[in-house]
Rosetta silent file (secondary structure, phi, psi, omega in degrees, C-alpha in Angstrom):
SEQUENCE: MKELKSKAFWRAVLAELVGMTLFIFLSITAAVGNSNNDKPDQEVKVALAFGLSIATLAQSLGHISGAHLNPAVTLGLLASCQISLLKAVMYIVAQMFGAALASGIVYGVTDGKALGLNSISNSISPGQGVGIELFATFQLVLCVIATTDKKRRDVTGSAPLAIGLSVCLGHLTAISFTGCGINPARSFGPAVVLQDFTNHWVKLHLSFSLLKINTLYQKKKNVKHSGPYQKTESDHIELL
SCORE:     score description
SCORE:     0.000 S_00000001
   1 L     0.000  -11.134 -178.484   46.753   -6.367   58.919 S_00000001
   2 H   -60.797  -22.141 -177.891   47.649   -5.922   55.227 S_00000001
   3 H   -62.348  -30.753 -175.489   44.957   -3.343   55.076 S_00000001
   4 H   -64.243  -21.551 -176.512   46.989   -0.933   57.166 S_00000001
   5 H   -95.555   -4.739 -176.136   49.637   -0.835   54.379 S_00000001
   6 L   -90.133  130.891 -176.654   46.999   -0.109   51.736 S_00000001
   7 H   -68.915  -39.788  176.081   46.522    3.432   50.357 S_00000001
   8 H   -55.830  -35.234  177.220   42.967    2.546   49.548 S_00000001
   9 H   -60.987  -53.607 -177.855   42.302    1.650   53.141 S_00000001
  10 H   -70.014  -40.067  175.395   43.434    5.140   54.457 S_00000001
  11 H   -59.897  -34.300  175.842   41.711    6.892   51.612 S_00000001
  12 H   -68.588  -53.791  178.668   38.506    5.173   52.602 S_00000001
  13 H   -53.252  -45.061  174.860   38.990    6.099   56.348 S_00000001
  14 H   -65.433  -29.725  172.796   39.671    9.714   55.304 S_00000001
  15 H   -63.203  -42.085  179.605   36.674    9.682   53.156 S_00000001
  16 H   -67.979  -37.362 -178.783   34.588    8.732   56.204 S_00000001
  17 H   -74.265  -38.625 -179.672   36.117   11.438   58.316 S_00000001
  18 H   -69.808  -40.302 -179.967   35.462   14.301   55.605 S_00000001
  19 H   -57.592  -47.898 -176.240   32.014   12.815   54.943 S_00000001
  20 H   -67.866  -48.756 -177.660   30.991   12.837   58.552 S_00000001
  21 H   -52.737  -48.527 -179.108   32.417   16.266   59.124 S_00000001
  22 H   -73.096  -33.768  177.787   30.416   17.766   56.120 S_00000001
  23 H   -67.229  -42.661 -176.695   27.249   15.763   57.203 S_00000001
  24 H   -68.055  -45.395  172.319   27.252   16.918   60.750 S_00000001
  25 H   -43.447  -62.866 -177.607   28.104   20.497   59.719 S_00000001
  26 H   -56.787  -48.322  178.179   25.235   20.603   57.288 S_00000001
  27 H   -72.843  -42.089  177.635   22.648   19.000   59.353 S_00000001
  28 H   -68.906  -39.979  173.250   23.285   20.408   62.650 S_00000001
  29 H   -57.154  -37.511  174.000   23.483   23.910   61.237 S_00000001
  30 H   -60.518  -46.771 -177.102   20.046   23.298   59.733 S_00000001
  31 H   -59.086  -37.244 -179.718   18.764   22.066   63.159 S_00000001
  32 L  -108.007   13.711 -175.993   19.874   25.269   65.049 S_00000001
  33 L   -71.029  -23.651 -172.925   19.503   27.639   62.345 S_00000001
  34 L  -133.251   70.596 -174.316   16.085   28.914   63.429 S_00000001
  35 L   -71.872   -0.709  179.030   15.731   28.830   67.176 S_00000001
  36 L   -91.662   -4.695 -175.967   12.619   31.000   67.030 S_00000001
  37 L  -116.156  121.837  176.869   10.664   28.370   65.252 S_00000001
  38 L  -117.886    8.433 -174.433    9.405   25.186   67.154 S_00000001
  39 L   -83.202  165.312 -175.450    6.600   24.402   64.912 S_00000001
  40 H   -48.024  -28.884 -178.257    6.176   21.068   63.073 S_00000001
  41 H   -72.620  -17.004 -179.793    7.595   22.539   59.776 S_00000001
  42 H   -75.045  -43.373  179.692   10.914   23.162   61.528 S_00000001
  43 H   -69.967  -14.125  173.249   11.132   19.261   62.081 S_00000001
  44 H   -76.144  -47.137  176.106   10.399   18.604   58.472 S_00000001
  45 H   -51.405  -44.498 -177.928   13.183   21.013   57.524 S_00000001
  46 H   -66.224  -48.491 -178.349   15.637   19.230   59.875 S_00000001
  47 H   -60.972  -35.792  175.926   14.600   15.812   58.649 S_00000001
  48 H   -67.254  -33.402 -178.440   15.042   16.882   55.056 S_00000001
  49 H   -75.195  -40.843  171.788   18.403   18.351   55.759 S_00000001
  50 H   -60.263  -49.077 -172.334   19.677   15.111   57.460 S_00000001
  51 H   -68.768  -39.009 -170.916   18.231   12.917   54.605 S_00000001
  52 H   -75.268  -27.153  177.556   19.359   15.089   51.645 S_00000001
  53 H   -73.863  -36.119  175.801   22.930   15.517   53.109 S_00000001
  54 H   -68.448  -41.028 -178.591   23.342   11.773   53.588 S_00000001
  55 H   -74.839  -31.573  178.592   22.157   11.016   49.928 S_00000001
  56 H   -66.859  -50.629 -172.552   24.397   13.804   48.507 S_00000001
  57 H   -72.996  -30.857  170.716   27.450   12.555   50.376 S_00000001
  58 H   -58.178  -44.296 -176.705   26.716    8.978   49.769 S_00000001
  59 H   -70.734  -28.961 -178.632   26.633    9.555   46.068 S_00000001
  60 H   -84.614  -35.729 -173.738   29.910   11.557   46.296 S_00000001
  61 H  -115.786    6.858  175.328   32.013    9.390   48.495 S_00000001
  62 H   -54.533  -38.405  176.126   30.375    6.075   48.024 S_00000001
  63 H   -76.741    0.149 -178.582   32.964    4.823   45.531 S_00000001
  64 H  -100.832  -54.526 -169.922   35.752    5.559   47.923 S_00000001
  65 H  -113.100  -26.145 -169.198   34.568    4.280   51.380 S_00000001
  66 L    96.971   -3.360  170.826   31.110    2.955   50.836 S_00000001
  67 L    52.119   56.305  176.438   29.920    6.108   52.581 S_00000001
  68 L   -62.218  -56.612 -179.764   28.790    4.535   55.811 S_00000001
  69 L    50.185   29.173 -178.047   28.663    7.841   57.788 S_00000001
  70 L  -170.562  108.543 -179.323   27.171    6.225   60.635 S_00000001
  71 H   -49.560  -24.564  173.158   28.526    3.859   63.263 S_00000001
  72 H   -66.182  -38.752 -178.480   25.163    1.896   63.326 S_00000001
  73 H   -75.270  -44.981  176.306   25.628    1.264   59.568 S_00000001
  74 H   -60.994  -45.865  171.846   29.276    0.210   59.956 S_00000001
  75 H   -56.466  -45.982  179.346   28.316   -2.207   62.785 S_00000001
  76 H   -59.166  -46.307  178.500   25.450   -3.561   60.869 S_00000001
  77 H   -69.971  -29.937  172.292   27.706   -4.396   57.824 S_00000001
  78 H   -68.808  -34.411  177.082   30.241   -5.957   60.280 S_00000001
  79 H   -70.395  -17.569  177.826   27.519   -8.008   61.903 S_00000001
  80 L  -103.155    4.532  174.696   26.501   -9.187   58.354 S_00000001
  81 L    65.618   31.437  178.801   30.034  -10.056   57.480 S_00000001
  82 L  -107.765    4.213 -179.766   30.417   -7.462   54.847 S_00000001
  83 L  -149.947  143.476 -173.920   33.197   -5.522   56.196 S_00000001
  84 L   -77.320  160.187 -176.652   36.411   -6.498   58.184 S_00000001
  85 H   -64.823  -31.857 -179.129   36.773   -5.745   61.945 S_00000001
  86 H   -68.527  -47.316 -179.591   39.808   -3.550   61.468 S_00000001
  87 H   -58.385  -47.637 -175.597   38.033   -1.506   58.828 S_00000001
  88 H   -58.736  -46.810  177.977   34.912   -1.202   61.054 S_00000001
  89 H   -57.144  -54.621  176.516   37.119    0.041   64.028 S_00000001
  90 H   -61.472  -36.609  175.477   38.828    2.660   61.940 S_00000001
  91 H   -63.248  -44.882 -171.093   35.617    3.818   60.285 S_00000001
  92 H   -65.269  -49.640  175.799   33.950    4.377   63.693 S_00000001
  93 H   -52.696  -42.843 -176.601   36.881    6.291   65.047 S_00000001
  94 H   -67.460  -39.472  179.734   36.961    8.498   61.860 S_00000001
  95 H   -66.202  -46.170 -178.640   33.118    8.973   62.152 S_00000001
  96 H   -65.958  -37.361 -178.530   33.271   10.033   65.876 S_00000001
  97 H   -68.925  -47.359  174.380   36.166   12.323   65.432 S_00000001
  98 H   -46.834  -44.223 -175.831   34.403   13.839   62.358 S_00000001
  99 H   -70.076  -41.515  177.856   31.255   14.460   64.272 S_00000001
 100 H   -57.305  -41.345 -177.711   33.096   16.101   67.220 S_00000001
 101 H   -62.427  -53.345 -176.076   35.034   18.265   64.769 S_00000001
 102 H   -58.294  -38.157 -171.783   31.953   19.411   62.903 S_00000001
 103 H   -68.533  -37.726 -178.350   30.001   20.068   66.127 S_00000001
 104 H   -67.469  -34.570  178.050   32.945   22.229   67.328 S_00000001
 105 H   -68.153  -44.056  178.044   32.845   24.266   64.025 S_00000001
 106 H   -55.114  -44.737 -174.137   29.065   24.782   64.350 S_00000001
 107 H   -65.723  -36.842 -176.675   29.570   25.906   67.810 S_00000001
 108 H   -77.187  -26.292 -160.610   32.206   28.434   66.771 S_00000001
 109 H  -104.470  -15.537 -170.860   30.494   29.757   63.662 S_00000001
 110 L  -118.580  171.881  168.780   26.862   30.101   65.126 S_00000001
 111 L  -110.621   10.488  175.387   25.375   31.864   68.202 S_00000001
 112 L   -90.940  138.866 -171.917   23.316   28.808   69.004 S_00000001
 113 L  -108.359   -3.462 -177.943   24.474   26.831   71.985 S_00000001
 114 L   -89.079  -26.275  174.266   22.338   23.770   71.838 S_00000001
 115 L    59.390   32.166 -176.973   23.857   22.160   68.734 S_00000001
 116 L    61.113   28.797 -177.471   20.820   19.937   68.224 S_00000001
 117 L   -56.467  130.458 -171.650   21.547   18.059   71.258 S_00000001
 118 L   -72.857  138.948  177.432   19.531   14.937   71.537 S_00000001
 119 L  -147.399  142.277 -167.431   17.054   14.876   74.400 S_00000001
 120 L   -85.482  134.117  174.906   14.184   12.663   75.507 S_00000001
 121 L   -63.654  152.951 -174.896   10.739   14.463   75.550 S_00000001
 122 L   -82.724   -1.341  175.994    9.131   14.901   78.811 S_00000001
 123 L   -79.333  -14.846 -179.506    6.028   13.029   77.244 S_00000001
 124 L  -133.266  171.923 -176.760    7.792    9.745   77.242 S_00000001
 125 L   -98.902  157.443  172.167   10.069    7.651   79.481 S_00000001
 126 H   -51.810  -41.534  176.756   13.662    6.742   78.751 S_00000001
 127 H   -66.818  -30.747  173.467   12.520    3.201   78.044 S_00000001
 128 H   -70.480  -30.797  177.708    9.982    4.374   75.570 S_00000001
 129 H   -69.530  -36.677  178.821   12.780    6.474   73.964 S_00000001
 130 H   -59.361  -46.301 -166.330   14.857    3.263   73.636 S_00000001
 131 H   -63.883  -44.996 -176.228   11.993    1.598   71.934 S_00000001
 132 H   -63.131  -40.318  176.259   11.644    4.482   69.472 S_00000001
 133 H   -66.241  -35.702  177.323   15.226    4.706   68.737 S_00000001
 134 H   -56.585  -57.596 -173.635   15.392    0.935   68.318 S_00000001
 135 H   -69.403  -46.517  176.152   12.925    0.774   65.406 S_00000001
 136 H   -50.700  -44.089  179.747   14.122    4.045   63.827 S_00000001
 137 H   -72.112  -38.403 -176.979   17.662    2.747   63.718 S_00000001
 138 H   -62.483  -48.490 -170.874   16.701   -0.781   62.599 S_00000001
 139 H   -67.163  -29.914  178.527   14.782    0.480   59.609 S_00000001
 140 H   -65.340  -53.578  179.235   17.793    2.601   58.475 S_00000001
 141 H   -63.693  -37.297  173.652   20.303   -0.165   58.772 S_00000001
 142 H   -62.287  -41.580 -179.795   18.011   -2.817   57.147 S_00000001
 143 H   -53.889  -51.465 -177.174   17.480   -0.250   54.296 S_00000001
 144 H   -65.802  -48.910 -176.129   21.323    0.095   53.760 S_00000001
 145 H   -59.887  -52.410 -171.256   21.943   -3.698   53.869 S_00000001
 146 H   -65.326  -45.534 -175.235   18.848   -4.582   51.738 S_00000001
 147 H   -76.032  -12.398  178.441   19.318   -1.837   49.009 S_00000001
 148 L  -117.877   16.765 -179.972   23.059   -2.630   48.541 S_00000001
 149 L   -71.322  115.728 -179.235   22.806   -6.537   48.712 S_00000001
 150 L   -66.809  -18.946 -178.292   24.748   -7.561   45.588 S_00000001
 151 L   -84.048  -10.410  175.980   22.691  -10.905   45.357 S_00000001
 152 L   -80.885  141.694  170.565   19.462   -8.988   44.747 S_00000001
 153 L  -121.855   11.376 -178.192   18.417   -8.478   41.137 S_00000001
 154 L  -102.617   -1.597 -174.577   15.099   -6.705   41.868 S_00000001
 155 L   -92.941  128.102  176.353   16.654   -3.473   43.218 S_00000001
 156 L  -124.631  170.614  179.843   16.513   -0.519   40.805 S_00000001
 157 L    92.275 -168.483 -173.618   16.871    3.072   41.222 S_00000001
 158 L  -100.693  112.481  178.443   19.403    5.127   43.332 S_00000001
 159 H   -64.383  -39.793  172.990   20.732    3.465   46.595 S_00000001
 160 H   -51.298  -49.910 -170.724   22.005    6.886   47.940 S_00000001
 161 H   -69.598  -42.881  170.863   18.580    8.306   47.476 S_00000001
 162 H   -56.665  -43.132 -178.839   16.842    5.408   49.154 S_00000001
 163 H   -68.051  -41.187  176.500   19.100    5.518   52.110 S_00000001
 164 H   -58.666  -37.040  176.725   18.726    9.341   52.332 S_00000001
 165 H   -67.143  -30.278 -178.008   14.979    8.828   52.304 S_00000001
 166 H   -73.051  -44.014  174.595   15.314    6.247   55.049 S_00000001
 167 H   -62.593  -40.017  174.398   17.261    8.778   57.266 S_00000001
 168 H   -57.708  -45.935  178.703   14.502   11.398   56.662 S_00000001
 169 H   -60.271  -40.396 -177.903   11.879    8.843   57.752 S_00000001
 170 H   -68.276  -25.926  177.014   13.722    8.070   60.782 S_00000001
 171 H   -76.509  -45.958 -176.875   13.907   11.807   61.833 S_00000001
 172 H   -58.163  -36.527  174.782   10.275   12.321   60.886 S_00000001
 173 H   -70.083  -42.050 -165.602    9.518    9.475   63.305 S_00000001
 174 H  -106.022  -23.215 -162.179   11.732   10.065   66.223 S_00000001
 175 H   -61.486  -30.666  179.963   12.765   13.721   66.252 S_00000001
 176 H   -74.707  -19.044 -173.328    9.713   14.936   68.386 S_00000001
 177 H  -102.015  -46.437 -176.490   10.386   12.171   71.065 S_00000001
 178 H  -124.857   -2.768 -166.253   14.161   11.762   71.273 S_00000001
 179 L    84.816   -8.433 -175.410   15.713   14.247   68.858 S_00000001
 180 L    59.010  103.296  173.736   16.398   11.203   66.735 S_00000001
 181 L  -106.924   37.992 -172.468   19.707    9.541   67.526 S_00000001
 182 L   -68.712  -13.781  173.065   19.610    6.878   64.761 S_00000001
 183 L  -110.562  106.692 -178.749   23.301    8.015   64.025 S_00000001
 184 H   -59.137  -34.134  177.972   25.380    7.490   67.268 S_00000001
 185 H   -70.981  -32.311  175.700   28.164    9.812   65.917 S_00000001
 186 H   -67.558  -31.937  176.982   25.689   12.647   65.365 S_00000001
 187 H   -70.908  -43.621 -169.537   24.563   12.279   69.058 S_00000001
 188 H   -63.946  -49.249 -177.602   28.188   11.925   70.247 S_00000001
 189 H   -53.085  -58.367 -176.710   29.591   15.201   68.525 S_00000001
 190 H   -63.168  -44.422  179.985   27.299   17.694   70.131 S_00000001
 191 H   -57.063  -36.653 -178.433   27.473   15.870   73.518 S_00000001
 192 H   -71.061  -46.374  178.597   31.322   16.095   73.539 S_00000001
 193 H   -66.370  -35.200 -178.776   31.424   19.838   72.676 S_00000001
 194 H   -97.149   -0.072  178.988   28.839   20.701   75.280 S_00000001
 195 L    51.456   50.390  178.362   30.054   18.079   77.762 S_00000001
 196 L  -139.432  105.070  178.827   26.344   16.877   78.268 S_00000001
 197 L  -109.900   27.672  178.681   25.864   13.145   78.053 S_00000001
 198 L   -60.028  130.161 -179.290   22.424   13.200   79.757 S_00000001
 199 L    55.227   20.285 -178.708   20.341   10.110   78.611 S_00000001
 200 H   -71.230  -12.585  176.328   23.132    9.332   76.185 S_00000001
 201 H   -60.611  -31.266  178.328   22.808    5.624   77.233 S_00000001
 202 H   -44.322  -31.191 -176.518   19.670    5.463   75.048 S_00000001
 203 H   -75.034    3.422  169.465   21.993    4.809   72.114 S_00000001
 204 H   -65.874  -12.004  171.705   22.591    1.478   73.510 S_00000001
 205 H   -55.362  -21.852 -179.666   19.485    0.520   71.339 S_00000001
 206 H   -58.057  -45.382 -177.987   22.153    0.019   68.747 S_00000001
 207 H   -59.449  -37.015 -177.548   23.152   -3.482   70.072 S_00000001
 208 H   -72.535  -32.500  173.807   19.591   -4.734   69.791 S_00000001
 209 H   -63.271  -44.757  178.684   19.350   -3.448   66.170 S_00000001
 210 H   -65.656  -32.815  175.374   22.585   -5.250   65.208 S_00000001
 211 H   -65.432  -38.079  176.524   21.444   -8.414   66.817 S_00000001
 212 H   -62.803  -52.135 -173.905   18.246   -8.370   64.781 S_00000001
 213 H   -61.993  -46.490 -173.131   20.211   -7.571   61.589 S_00000001
 214 H   -68.254  -36.411  176.538   22.875  -10.280   62.164 S_00000001
 215 H   -68.667  -37.406 -179.685   20.015  -12.896   62.606 S_00000001
 216 H   -72.272  -29.340 -174.119   18.237  -11.781   59.487 S_00000001
 217 L  -110.552   19.471 -174.897   21.383  -11.753   57.314 S_00000001
 218 H   -62.952  -38.109  179.062   23.165  -14.796   58.898 S_00000001
 219 H   -62.453  -17.775 -171.301   22.573  -16.753   55.589 S_00000001
 220 H  -101.123   14.787 -167.504   24.599  -14.014   53.760 S_00000001
 221 L   -73.994    2.338  164.814   27.911  -14.371   55.625 S_00000001
 222 L   -90.077    1.150 -178.850   29.657  -15.225   52.379 S_00000001
 223 L   -62.976  133.415 -174.612   28.905  -11.854   50.876 S_00000001
 224 L  -116.196    1.670  177.429   32.336  -10.236   50.200 S_00000001
 225 L   -83.502  138.894 -169.781   31.551   -6.601   49.409 S_00000001
 226 L   -79.810   -8.411  179.800   32.859   -4.184   51.918 S_00000001
 227 L  -171.126 -168.718 -176.238   30.308   -1.448   52.158 S_00000001
 228 L   -66.346  -26.040 -173.751   27.260   -0.022   50.360 S_00000001
 229 L  -132.619   11.013  169.983   28.901    0.941   47.083 S_00000001
 230 L  -153.733  165.403 -174.848   32.009   -1.058   46.620 S_00000001
 231 L  -133.766  145.710  170.689   33.335   -4.525   47.165 S_00000001
 232 L  -139.634  145.962  178.009   36.875   -5.878   48.054 S_00000001
 233 H   -63.404  -26.698 -170.636   38.034   -9.421   48.410 S_00000001
 234 H   -81.287  -12.199 -170.405   39.975   -8.762   51.665 S_00000001
 235 H   -88.405   -3.265 -174.638   36.991   -7.656   53.656 S_00000001
 236 L   -82.312  132.810  178.036   35.213  -10.848   54.230 S_00000001
 237 L  -138.785  160.183 -178.246   35.448  -12.209   57.929 S_00000001
 238 L  -100.520  130.433 -176.960   33.794  -14.855   59.873 S_00000001
 239 L  -105.954  -17.158 -179.782   32.030  -13.788   63.031 S_00000001
 240 L   -85.246    0.000    0.000   30.851  -17.203   64.271 S_00000001
């Protein structure tokens, strides 16, 4: 509980709130910006908006909070013992609130009423949607943990860019089928504003992704860095 008395802790939580608000505003606005265009190039635009916004914000806020900007990433880091339980809970609360706040802002400043709400395509079943979301989310969280692993010596280049590209890839893969819910907060925000939680249970794929990641990274439970771009000695916890 010493973290609660730390200015750095609350600064990091605030960074997640601000970062998520900006991320959702930028990406959702891009998604609803041209309702007259439903061609494949619109999907590419949306995927690029999500990926580039994550890369930009990760570079801008990474030194403060680790720039998780995704409950799936936060829980993945918790499962691999790279962040404390308390910080994970506070991050997720900030992320969810930021997503709802940004969705409300987009709803207020645009005439679009869809807000990029995730929905399952009529061409697939809910079970198939879970499978698509499972693998799309898994590749993202795996990318975050793998590219920021301080024990690796073969990683070169920009971690924020790699993660942004992973987000873009996830959207290119899943957006046609599920709207791409690899970020549970991104799905939660519009659903809260529109009061529409249809098929929201599909986001339970997250539990399966985290189980896989925890298994893959079990041997790394002595890693002490708290997030993708910073480390603190107080964040190490044992989950077993």
